C-alpha positions in Angstrom: 13.2 4.9 7.4 15.7 2.4 7.6 14.8 -1.4 6.3 14.8 -2.8 9.5 12.5 -0.1 11.2 10.2 -0.4 8.3 10.2 -4.4 8.8 9.4 -4.0 12.4 6.6 -1.2 11.7 5.1 -3.6 9.0 5.3 -6.9 11.5 3.6 -4.3 14.3 0.7 -3.0 11.9 0.1 -7.0 10.7 0.0 -8.2 14.0 -2.1 -5.3 15.4 -4.7 -5.2 12.9 -5.0 -9.2 12.9 -5.7 -8.8 16.4 -7.9 -6.3 16.2 -10.0 -8.0 13.4 -9.8 -11.2 15.7 -11.3 -9.2 18.7 -13.7 -7.4 16.6 -14.9 -10.8 15.0 -15.0 -12.5 17.9 -17.3 -10.0 19.7 -19.7 -9.9 16.9 -20.0 -13.7 16.6 -20.5 -14.1 20.4 -23.1 -11.3 20.4 -24.9 -13.2 17.7 -24.6 -16.4 19.7 -25.6 -14.9 23.0 -28.7 -13.3 21.2 -29.7 -16.5 19.4 -29.8 -18.3 22.8 -31.9 -15.3 24.6 -34.7 -15.4 22.1 -37.5 -14.1 22.3 -36.7 -10.6 22.9 -38.7 -9.7 26.0 -38.5 -6.2 27.8 -38.4 -8.1 31.5 -36.0 -9.1 34.0 -36.2 -12.8 32.9 -34.9 -11.9 29.3 -31.9 -10.0 30.8 -31.1 -13.3 33.0 -31.5 -15.3 30.2 -29.1 -13.3 28.2 -26.5 -12.5 30.8 -26.7 -16.1 32.0 -25.3 -16.9 28.6 -21.2 -17.2 28.3 -21.2 -15.7 25.0 -22.2 -12.2 26.0 -19.0 -12.1 28.4 -17.1 -13.3 25.2 -18.8 -10.4 23.4 -17.6 -7.9 26.2 -14.0 -9.3 26.2 -13.8 -9.0 22.1 -15.0 -5.6 22.3 -12.7 -4.4 25.3 -9.7 -6.4 23.8 -10.7 -4.4 20.1 -10.6 -1.1 22.2 -7.4 -1.5 23.6 -5.7 -2.8 20.3 -7.4 -0.2 18.6 -5.9 2.6 21.0 -2.5 1.4 20.7 -2.5 1.2 17.0 -3.8 4.8 16.8 -0.6 5.8 18.8 1.6 4.8 15.7 -0.6 4.1 12.3 -1.8 7.1 10.1 -5.2 7.7 10.7 -6.7 7.2 7.0 -5.3 3.6 6.2 -5.7 2.8 10.1 -9.4 3.8 10.0 -10.0 2.1 6.8 -8.0 -1.2 7.9 -10.1 -1.4 11.1 -13.2 -2.2 8.8 -11.8 -5.7 7.8 -14.0 -6.8 10.5 -17.0 -6.5 8.5 -15.4 -8.9 6.0 -14.4 -11.5 8.7 -17.6 -11.1 10.3 -19.3 -11.9 6.9 -16.9 -14.9 6.5 -17.7 -16.3 9.9 -21.4 -15.9 9.4 -21.3 -17.7 6.3 -19.4 -20.7 8.0 -21.0 -20.9 11.4 -24.7 -19.6 11.1 -25.0 -20.6 7.3 -25.8 -17.2 6.0 -25.7 -16.9 2.1 -23.1 -15.3 0.4 -24.9 -12.8 -2.2 -23.4 -10.9 -5.1 -24.0 -7.5 -3.0 -21.9 -8.9 0.1 -19.2 -10.0 -2.2 -18.8 -6.8 -3.9 -19.3 -4.9 -0.8 -16.4 -7.2 1.0 -14.2 -6.3 -2.6 -14.6 -2.6 -2.0 -13.6 -2.7 1.5 -10.4 -4.6 0.6 -9.9 -2.4 -2.4 -10.3 0.5 -0.3 -7.8 -0.4 1.9 -5.2 -1.4 -0.3 -5.6 2.1 -2.2 -5.0 3.7 1.0 -2.1 1.8 2.1 -0.4 2.5 -0.9 -1.4 6.2 -1.0 0.2 6.5 2.4 3.3 4.3 1.3 3.8 6.9 -1.5 3.4 9.7 0.9 5.8 8.1 3.5 8.4 7.9 0.5 8.2 11.8 -0.1 8.6 12.7 3.6 11.9 14.3 4.3 14.1 11.9 6.6 13.7 12.2 10.3 10.3 14.1 9.9 7.1 12.6 11.5 4.6 11.6 8.8 1.6 13.5 8.7 -1.2 11.7 10.8 1.1 9.8 12.9 2.5 10.5 16.7 5.8 11.1 17.4 7.6 8.0 18.8 
């Protein structure tokens, strides 16, 4: 793969996974805010009206629809292993936003889990890079769709 194509693919992945993380995080935070405003949970029409009357529930839908289309676009080009792992960056970003916005505590298990997710993504990305370096020129790397 030539340097220009490699650089454009790297930018595509950075922007794509950044956008995926933003959509997923926005969706999760929106659901949390909508849910907080719809308390107490009751199995009746008043509760549903209270829930769907709050604009954050539509933010959640927008976040998850955006994440779906971003994910489908990324899967068209990215190797599935690292792509699936990187899609879980949302867990870390939601944790960070929850600490900031909702004053949830940062505990040692949360920190260890976040570091494990980040470490796993790095390991899979390095393994994919090593495998791509061994692919013959002009071949399609395993796990990706042909352009």
